N, C-alpha and C positions, 0 to 999 in steps of 0.2 A: 955257437957256445950257446947254452940254453938258462935261462933264467929262473929260477926255482921261485924264489919270490923275493921279496924286499929287503929280507935280512943279509941277502947275497953282497950287497951293497955296503950297508953298514957294515960288515966284516973287514972291507977292504978299505974304505973311508969313513970313517969318523962324521958324526954329521955337522958340517956347520957351513956359512955361507961360500968359502972358496972349493972345499972341497965337492958341493954342490954343483960349482963350476965345471970342475974335474969330471964328475959322473956326469954333466950333459953333454960334455964335451964325447963321451965315453958313447954315449946315445947316437948323437948325431951320425959318431962313427960305425955304427953299429947299422946304423940306416941307410949310409951309402953302401957298405957291402951287401947290405941284404936288396938294393937295387940293382944289383949286380948278379945274386942268383934268385931266381923267381922260382915257384913250383906251379907246376902243370896241374890242373885238376884231374888228371887220369891218374891210375895207378898201375904199380907193380906187384904182384906177388912175389914174396919171398915163402916158396912152400916150405922151408926148413923148420920156421918159426909162424909159418901163417900171418906172417905179421906185412901189411901193406905198408910200401915205400911210398914216397912222392918222387917221382921222375922230374927231373931238373931241366928246364931251357930258359935261354937267354931273353925272351921279351912275348909282351901278349898285348893285342890291341884292343884298347877300350872298345866296347859297342857303342855304337851311335845312337841316341836318343829317338826313341818316335816322338813324332810332336803330338802337344796334349791334342784332344778330342780327336785323334786318329783311330776308326773302326777296330775293333779287335777281336769281334765275334762274340759268340752267346758263352754264359758261366751255365751250364747247360746241369751240371751236379754240382755236389760239394765237391769243394775245393777243385774248381773248373774243370777237369777233362780225368780221363781214366788215368793216369800216371797220377793223378791228385795230388799237385805240384804247387795248386793256389794261385797260380800264374796263367795271365792273359796277353795278350797283345795291345789292349785297347789302354791306353792312357790319356786319364779323366783328369785334368788339374785347369790352373787361369781361378780368374775371379770368380768363385762359386758360393753361392747362396742356398739356403733353403726354397725348394722352390713348391714342396706339398708336403704336408703330412697326416698320416691316417690312422689314428687309434683303432685299433682290434679288440673287441673285448674275449674273444677266445684267447687262452692261454698260448703264448709261443713258448717255446723251449729254447733255453739262451743256446743252445748249441745249435738250433737249426738254422741253415742259412737260407737267405733269400736266393733263388734260382731265376737267373733271366735268360730266358731263350725265346724264340720264334717271334719276340718282338710284345712278350709280356714278362711282368713278373708274376713269380708262383709262392706262396705262402703255406706252409704245412701248420697247423695249429692245433689245439687239445678237441676242437669241433670240426675240424675238416678243412678243405684247402680252397684257397682263394687266389683266384688270378684278376689280376689288379692292370691296369693302363701306365705304362712307366712314365707317361708325357704329364699327367692330369693325376693320377692316384684314384679313376674312378674304377668300378668293380667291373670286371667282363665277365666275368661267370663265379660260380661257388659249388663245392661238390660240400656238401654237409654231410660227417659222419657222426654218430653217439659215442663211440670212443676214441680216444685220441689216437692223431696219425704221430707215427714214431717219427720220423725225422725228416730232414728236407727230400723233395720229389728230383727224379732226375727227366728230363726231356731229351727224347730221339725221334727222330725221323716225324715229329708229329703229335708223337705218342708220349704225353708225361705216365710217366708209374711212380706209386708210391705206397711204403706199407704202413700197416695202423697197429694199433693194439688190438685191432680185433681179430687178429690171427689171420687177415687177410692183404695181399698186393693188389693193387688195383691199377688195370691200365684206363687211361682217358683220353679222348680226346683233347691235343692240348690247346686249340683254339675255342672250342666251345665248351668243354668240360664234361662231354656226352660219355657214361659211363660204356665202355667198348667190352669190358671181359675182369673177373677178379678172380684169383688163384687162393685158394683154402684149405689145402692140407697140411700148412704147417701145425705147429701143437701150440706155439704160443706167440707172442706179438712180434712185430718186427721194429726196433729203434735204432736202424742203421740205413744209411743212403743208397739205393739201388746204383748197381754198374749194367749198364748198358754195353754190350760187347758183341762183337759176331753173331748178331740175332739172337743173342740170350740175354735175357734180363737176370743179374745174380745178386744175391743178396742174403744174407745171413739173418739169421732169425734166435730168438730168446730163448728155444726149445735146443740148442746146439748145434744146428745143421746149418750151411752154405745149401741155398737152395739155385736150382738154374731152372727157369722157365722160359719159353718161348716166347718169342718178342711180338708183337703187333706184327702182323702182314707176313709172317714166316709160317710154314707148314704146320708147325705144333702150336702157335699161339696159343698161351695160356695152360700150356701142360707141361707137368715135370719133366726135364729134360736128365737131372740128374740130381743127387744128394748125397753132403757130404758132412759126416757125422764128427763133432769134436767131443771135446770132455767139459765144456763147459759154454753159458750164453755166449752167441756172437753179436756183440754191439757195434765193431769197428766196420764202417763203409771200407769195401775190397777196394784194391788198386789191381791196373793190369797192365802190360805189358809182353808181346810177342809170344800171346797166346798163353799165359799162365796168370793166372790169377793168385794174388798173395792178399790174404789179410791174417787179423789176431782173434783169437777165442780168449775170454774170459779163466778158460784153465790156463793161463800165462804160456801157450804156447803160439807160436805163428807157423803157418802152413802156405804153402805155394802146392795149388793144384791147376790142371789144365781147362781150359774154359771148355775142351771139346766136350770131355767126356767126366769131368771132376776127379782123376783119377791124382792121385796124389803123386807132386815131385819130389817135396821134401817136409820137414814135419822138425822145426829149429828144437835146440836145448831150451830150457823153461826159464824164462826171462823174468827179472825183477820187478817189484811192484806191485800195488795192490791193483789187481785187477788193468785190464786192457779195455778200457770203455769207448769215449767219445772218440770221434773223428778217424782219422783212417791211415794206412801205412803211405808213405812217398817215395815213389821213384825217383832213383836219382842214378843216372845210367845204368852201371851194374850191378848197380844194390839198391837195397829197399829200405827206408827208414823207420821205425818203429819209434811213438811217442810211450814214455811210460810214465805212471803216477808215482808220488814218494810213497814209499815202504813206512814211514813214520809216523804213527796215530799222535795226531796233538794232543801234548799233554798230559797224558795218560803214562803209564806205566804196565806194560811195555809199552814203548812210544819214545817219544822225544823227550821224557823225562825219566827214562831210563840211562842217558847219556850226560854225562856231565862235563864241565870244562876241565880238564886236567888240571888247569892252573888254582882256580878259586874252587874249586869243588859242585861249584852251581850247575843245578837242572836247567837244560831248554825249554824252552818252551815252544818255539817252533822250528819249521825244518829251516827255513831260511836265517836263520839265527846259527844252526849247528852246521848248516853250508859255509856262510863267509869266514867263521872259524877255521874251519876245516882248506878253506882256499887263501886265506890269509891268516895261518895262526900268528897271535900275538902282533898282529899290525894294531897302528889306533883308526880311529873313524876317520872318513876323507882317502886312506888310501884306494888305490888304484889296482886293480886286478894283476897287472901288468906292465912293462914299460908300453908307450906311444911311438912308434918308429915314422918316419916320411911315409907319405903315401907312395903305392908301387905299379906299376902299370896292371897289373892283375886286380889290383882296388880301385880303380877307375878314378884315381886320383885321390880318394876317398884315404885319412888319416888308417894305419896301421895299430895292432896291437900283440901282444906278443902274450898267449894265453897259458903258457905254460905252468902256471899254477893250478890252473883249472885239469890240466891233463895230470898233475901229479896228486890233484887230490883224488880224482877217482883212477889210478893208476893200479894195474893189476900187480902189485910189488909185492911179496910174502915178508916183508923187514917191517917191523912191526915199526907204527908211529900213530901219535894219539890222535892226531887229527886228519892225516891225509892217510892216502891207500884205501881209499875204500870203493872197489869198484862195485860194489852192491848198491853206491848211492847214484849211478851214471842215472842220465834224464833221456836219453837218446840209446838206441840199441841200432845198429848197423849192420843187416846180414846181405851174404851174398845173394843174387838172385839165382845163383846157379845150384847151391847144395844148402843152403839155408845156415851155413856156419857165421859166424858172429867175426865181422870185419873189425881189426884192429890197427893200430900204428903203432909205431915206435920213432917219435918224431927227435930225440936226445940220442938214439942209439943206446941206450942202458938196457937193453935187452927185455925191458918189462913193455906188457902190453898196455897202452893208452887207447881212450875209447873219444868216442865224439866231444869235445871240450865246449860243451855248455852246460851251464848250471841251470837249478830248478827254479824258474820264475812261473809262478801261479799262485793259485790257491790251497788251502791249508788241505784239500782233498782231492781226489781227481786227476783226471792226465793233464799233464802239461799240452800247449798249442805246438802242432805240429810243423817244421820248417816249409818256407818258400821256396823254389827253385830257380833263383833270378835266372833271365835271358844270359847274363853274363857267366854263367855254370858256378857261380858259387852258393853255399847252403845258407840261407837267410834265416834266423829264427832270434828269440828273445834270448838276451844272456846275460849274466852277470857282469855286473863293470865297477861299482864301486862298495869299498865295504863303509856305510853308514848306518845310523840306527833304523832307519827303513832300507836297506840296502838297495842300491839303485841299481839299473841296468838298462842296458840299449840293445838296440836290433843289432846284430853284426852278420857278416857274411862270410863265411869258414872257407877257405883254401883249403878242400881235402889232402887228408894226409901230412897236414903241416899244423905248426903251433902258431900260427897267425891266422887275423879277423881283419876286416875293413871295419869300421866302426860308422853305420850308416845312419842313425838317428831314431827318435823315437823313444827316450829316455822316459823311464818313471820308476816307482817302488815297483820289487821285484815280487812282495806281495800283491800286487795289481795285477792280475791275469790279463792279458792280450791278446785279442786275434789280430793277425796280421796277413795281407794279401798282395799279391804282385800284379801289376799292370804296365805295360812296358818298362823301364825304368824305374819304376816309383814303388813304393811299398805304401801302403795303406795299412795306417792302424785304428782300432779300436778300443780303447781301455776302460776297464769294467768300470761300472756303476755309473754309467752316463758321465763320466768324468772329464776325458779329451776323445777325440778323434781328428784325424788329419792325415796327413801325407808327407813325405820326404824324397828324395830322390837318391839314389843309389850311385850316380856320377856327379863327380864335385863339382862341376860348372853346369850342372845339369838346373833342372826345375828347384825354385828355392823353396825350403820347407812351407807347407799348410796348414796351419790350424782351423777344422770345421767348426768344430766346438771346444771349449775348452772352461768347465765348470759353468759352461753359458747357455745347455741348450733348454733348460726352459726358459731364458728370455726370446730367444730366439726363435722357440717355438711353445708359446704358450699353451699349456693345458693337452702337451703331448703325451703326459703321464697319469692322464685321468684314471686310469685300471690299477695305479701302485697307490700304497700309505707309504708316506715319508715322514720318519718322525722328525720334530726339529731340533735342529743342533746336529744333528747326525745327516744331512741331505746324501743319499744314494748308496749308505751304509746301512744303515736299520731302517729299511723300509722291505715292503712285501708287495706282493699282487694280492689286490682283492676284487677284481672286476668290479662290475657296477654296482657292488653291494656294500656295506660303510663296513664291513664285519673287521674286526679285532684278532682275527686269524687268520693266519697266514705261515706258509711254510716256504715260496719260492722266493729268492733273492733274485740278484746278478753280478754277486761277488766271485763265483766258480767259473764255468764253462763261458765261453765269449764266441760270439758270431761277425765275419768279418765283413768289410765293406765291399759293397761289389761294384765295378767300374760296367757300366753296360749304355751305350747308345749316349754315350756323352754326357752321362750324371753318374753321378755316384749313389747306393740304396744299401739300407742298415735297418733294423730293429731294435730299439732301443726302448725301456719300459711298454712293450706292447705295441708300439707303435711302428710303422713303416714311417721313416724318413727317408725325402729323396732331395739329394744337393745338386746343382747344375748352373749354369748362366741363365738369365732371364726371369723374368715376372715371378712373383713370390705371391701362390696361388692361396697360400694358407693352411689353417686345419681342415679338411676334410670332416665330414660328419663320420661318427663311430659306428663301424663297420658289426654288427650285432650277431649274437649266437642266434640259431634258428634250429627247430628241433630236426631231428633225422631220425629215421626208421632204424634200429637197431637190427643190426646184418651181422654179429657177432658170428662168426666160424665155432661152435661150442665142442668138446670132448664129451664123449659120452661116458657115461658110468661105470660102465666096462674099461676105456681108455682113462679114466682116474684112476680105478682099483689097481691098475697094471701098474700106473706111476707110483702109487702109494707103496705098492710090495717092493718097488725097486728101489724107493729113497728107504724104504725100511733093513733091505738089505744089504745096502751100502753099510746102515749104519749097523749093525748087527757085525759084516764083516770086517771093521774098522777095530771092534771092541770099544774100549773106553776112547771118549775123544776130550780135548782139553776145549777150553772155551773157544768161540770165533774170533779169529781177528779180521778188524775191519775200520778203518778211517774214513770217519764223517765228518771230518775239520774240527770247527770251531765246538760243536756239540760236545766233544772231550773235555773242554773247560769247566763242565760243570762234575767231571770226574765221576760221576755214577750213570750207572748203567752204560757204560762201555765195554764191557765185555759181555757179548753176546752168548747165553747159555752155559754160564758159570755156575750158575743154581742148580742142584741135583735133582732138584725136584721137577723144573721144566722138564728133563728128560723122562720121566716118570709119567710126567702127566701125558704129554705125549705118545708114548705108547701105548698108555692106558687106552687114550680113546680112538688111535687106529688099532687097537686091538682085534674088534666086532669085526673089521673090514679085512681081516689077512685070512688065509685061508690055515687050515688045520695045521699043517705042517708049519708055515712061519709062525703063528701062535705058539707051536711050543717052542721053538728058538728063543720068540720073544719072552715068553716067561722064563726060561732060562738065565736069559739075558738080567731081566728086571731083577731076581735072584740074586745074582753075582754084582749089580750095582746095589741093590740093599744093601748088601753086607759089606760094599767098601766103602758108601757114601753116607749109611744110615745106622747101620748097627753094629759099631757100638757106640761110635762117636756119631753126632749128628752135625755134619760139615756144614756148612752154610755157601759153599763155593767150591768148586773140586781142583783152583790153581792150573795152573798151565806147565807143571813139570811132569805130569803123564798123561799120557793118549796121544794119540793119532791129530793130525791137523783136520779142520775142517775145511778152510781158506785153501786153495790152489794157487797162490801166491808163495814164495819161500822167505821166511821169514825174516831181515837184515843181520849177518854173523853176528852184530855188537849187541844185538840184543836176546840174544839165545841162551847166557847166561843167565839174563836176568827170567826168562822163562824154564830153567832148569832149577833157578832156588824159591821159585812161588808153588809149594805144595799146596794142598785142600787146607780150607781155614775155619774155623769155627766160628767167626764174627763175618758179618757182612758189612761191607764199609759203604759210606756216603747214602745211607737211607738209615729211616728211623727205628728199623729193628736191628736186633746183633742177629736175631734168626729169622730168614723168609718165612713170614706167618702162612701164605699161600702152599706151602710146603704139606702142612697139615691135610688140604685137598688131596695131593698128591700122593700121601699115605696112606689116605682113604681108595683112590684108585688102585694102588697097587695091592691093597689088601685083599680087594676085590678080584682079581685076577689071581693071586696065590694067599687063598683065605688061612692057611695056616701059621701065616705071619701075620695075620689080624690084633691077636694080643700083643704081641711084639713092639709092631708099628707104633700102636694104641700107647703102649707104656712110654717108647721113645719121645712120643708127641708130647707128652704129659711134661717130660722135663724141660720141654724148651719153649711153649706154649705161655704167652703173657697176656693177664687177662687181670685187668681193662689194658688197653693201649696205652703204650708208654706214655710219659709225660713228654709234650710235644715242644719244640723250643719259641714257637710262636703262635699266637691264638689262631691263623690262619691259614695255619698249614696245610690241611686238606686242601682249601682252596688251592693252594699251589701245586701241588701234587695230589690230586684226586687217585690218581693211578696206584697212591700207597694206600687210602683210603679204601679202595677194591680191594688191595689185596689183603687186607685184615679180614673183610667180611668173606671174601672163598676161604680165607684161612678156617675160620669161624665154623663155618658150615660145613667144611670136612673134618673138623673135628668130632664134632657133632655126631656126623653119618659115621666117622671109624670108631666113635665109642659105640655107637649101637651094634656096628658090626662084631665087633672086639666081647661084646655082651658084660658091658660095662656102665650102663647109663646108670640102675639102678645104684651099683657101688660107691660110684661115683658122682652120686646126684650132686650136691653141693655145688662141685666143679661145674657140673652141666649147666647149673641154673647160673652161675656167673659168667659163664659163655651164652648161654640164651641171652641173657640181658644186656651185653654189652652188645651183641648181636643186631639185637633188637635196637639200641641205641646207635647204634653205626649207620644201620639201615634208616633211622628217620631222616638222621643227619643228612646222610646222602641226597635224600629228596629234597629234602629243605636248601641246601645248599648246591646241589646241581645247574652249573650253567654251560653253557655251552660255549661261552666266550673266555678267551686264553686271561687269564692269570697276568702275564706276562704279556704287555703291550706299550701305548705311549709315554706312562708315567714309570712303567717298570719293564725296563725291557732286559730281558736275561736271556741264554742261551739254552735253557728247557723250552722256551719258544718254538725249539725244534720240534716238541711233542703238541703243537696245540690240535692236531687233528686225532692224536693218539692217546691224550692222558685222561678221556673220560673211559675210554674202553679196554684200558692194558688190566691183564689178571683177571680178566671174567671167567666164570665157571656157568656151566647150565644154570645151575640153580639159581645164581645170582642175578644172570639175565634172566632167569623169569621175573623176579623182584623189579626190575627196572622196568619190563615190557607193563608188569601190573600196575606201578605206580607214576610212572612219568613217562610214558611211550610217547607223548606228543613231543614233549620237549626232547625226549633222542630222535627222534624222526628229523625234527629240526634242525639238529647240531649235523645228522649224518650227511644231510640236504645241504645246508653250507659249508661244510668240511670236501663234500665231491664237491662243489662249485670252486671253490678257491683253492681247493688242489686236486685237480683235473687228473693227474697220474698219478693219486693215492694209491693204487694197487701195484705200481711197478715198484718190485724189490731193484733197491743200490741205483733208484733216480736219480739222473744228474743234475737236480735242482736242491735248494736248501736255503736255507737262512742262517744271514752273516758269511765270514767268509768259509768257505767250501765248496764244491760241488756234489756232493754222495750224502743223499737223504741217509737218515737213519732208519732201523730196521723195524721199527716196532711202527710206524705208522700205517704201514700197509696190515700189519697182522692186526692190530687193533681194530681199525675200520672193518674190514672182513670178520672180524670177531662180532663184532655190533652187529653186523648183517644178519652174519649165520644166527647168532645167538638169542640177538632181543629182536629184530624186526624176524627172524625165520623166514628169510627169503628162501623162494627154492632154488634147487640143484641148478635149473637153465641159468638164472641171474647168476649164482654164487660163481660157477665155473667157469664164467669169463673174467673175471678177476686171481681164478688162481694166479697166473702168472710165471717165474720161472722160478729155482731155489738159489739163493743169494751166497751159497758154499758149495764146495764140491761135496761135500758129504755134511749128513749130520743138520742140515738146515731143519730146526723145530718148527719153527712158523711155518714154512712151505708144506711139514707134514701136516699141522694140524690144517691146513686149509684144505689139503686131501682131503681128509678125514670128516672135517665138518662138513664140504659138499657131498660128500658119500651120505654123510647123516641127513641131509638136508632130500635127498632124493629118498629115503626112504628104504630102500631097500638093501641087497649085496650085504648083508649081514650074513654071520660065520656060517648058519646054518644053510647059505646057498652052496657052500663048500662038500666035496667029500674028502676023505683022506689023502684019495688019490692024486689032489689037484696041487 
């Protein structure tokens, strides 16, 4: 019998005390029946339906527990081993306290793990790699870098390998940090953890390729062995088993390639979710498990606001609320996701829960259901190692395919944390447990192929992301925002649960968080990394990706708020001195102007081939609460501007195509109606991810609009600058463009709702000035300066007023800080430099160069990953940063500071979308502009 939800009981028995006794008796009977029939974790394939069915056996022995303090080997790479199971035999427990803790100045990414191997701890930071003594926290050696390292290192045979955003893979002596060699053939940065197997270092790159480089000590050490190209940046660390490498790309496909030569074994069907970013796939028996990210943008439409509760019509603000109503439709707060049954032999004596409701929630059932049957909402994908097909089950025999029954537990954006494969063969992961206001969850161990899980521990709100790791029979947990850390046993009579810290880490370790600003009243939530400065500007928090507790040599290690913390038995050595940043030579591997020009042409060609594009769909968590600037490239003027600044650096033949494209674009979105947004109903997708099925109708109903929402203007004023640039390419349309601009220009600027409006939103201030500059130049080009001299005088006067106001009011410091926290704080490092045109940038440089330089320098310090698009670190609740930060900072460097090509090109990074990433195209064009060459006359028509 399968229990779909609690309404099943209510239909049979009315709710009363007497009837509850009957219901309890039935549950006990079910439990006794279940004890007689147990499921093996192995599976059989029903090839006629591609359904995996659990095989049945009558008993299963409980694994014996490793004693506390037993050695279990190294944690030599992210997730411990090549199969990425996040498990080691070492079991650290007992009476543990802080042994030492050490703050580090250089920012440590939240998803970077401490690597423990060869008797040392290794920590990757934004300014290099540090090796620490695990006994006392002393510094053994350091390897300083100018640009950030991308992820945790990996240690193998006395060599440590780590990739960086300087486009290099480094091989160092693991004991003394001596540089052995570096590999510099990648075209972008590395932000994945290396896999070292079979004499090869295998590492994905943001340029979209998986690289295999000869490992130290092999005949081809440091040399490229093979390269496998995908359709998007490769962020995930690869997993390995039996000669095959498994990984995912941000093109939303999973891949399997041979470690020997990189030849493809299979490519999966397209996976759901907003990209494959942090973490890794997990090998489980003959399968590989991928963690997904939520497909619903928070607080916006299309997104969670698109979906309404069918009972009362209210919009959903967060995915967790949407999910819990789908799993337990109509149930009250306090309802558990399913019946709890007696412990079973396979559950190690732990209680068992029926998770049929979760299976039903994502079941691939064609019947219409207002709440359930939403397979695109699944949070894990299991693929067959043999052929890459998705592994599905049918636990209730109804013929509908079911998926891994774990609900979404995590922040409002980014990938959920991967599972741990326990020594008992169960798949342990964070899972939803109880429907409440904050939707509680626990760590559960799934018996593959069944509808049953053991309930292990680690309870928390499912909106609070949690990293887990395994040691022996223990699960270690690290809850977000420095809230809770501890461990619990997966065996009922094993080690009692223990809290290492519970909202008291600052009491245990005074001053450990000196690199952070924490706001009064919201400890660990409204805070940010500030380094050693008193900066009010900050865009990195710790309510997104998490890092696990690492068991090693009888101690537990973790990083929280930029401090390394060691727990174990023995004397507390206290706080160690701050490990400060040291300057390092810039050894970045830079692209040549020719490589940049080739990349620019390829990106332009992808855009032209796609035709009209809809806005870019991307989830950056609580930034969506602002409900503004969440639709990337929805303003048609952005496409016109981007193509216009790229135009001089294209071949003659491609210029001709661009000119034709722009004319058609102008006819569509400007003449005769000036659209402020392009809408979602037409055009190709920019993003690689598939849009959730229940958002498609909202996209179809959202056409172009003449009004922009959420900003002070009805029509985007910076579009007048775009029209001027268009008219330079298509001079015959200059007068038409000018007459259209006259119909939409507003001078002076509209009455703003508050006196300090531009202090809150300096980017809108920039947009008005850029627009007026463009309008005056367009008027000249159209030959209307004298005829419309009165309008010209009005625009000139308002431009002068706005320029003077900008110089007087410019501040590098965020308006949104201790007294005025807002989710516009996401724009702390972007707000001053958005919507800059070259002419406006000249004004900045002429009037406030010193202030700009101070601002850029501070922003680079507090946000060292500023140039990394889709960086997995953000303020507030979420993992994925907005796309304005990298664009605005790059623009400031290129146009105000006039940085040279060699400096700019190291910050170009990678596109955020599969096609039509306008900010990436602008970076390429601005880098070539700084080079001073590569202009159109460099080419011949035959090119």
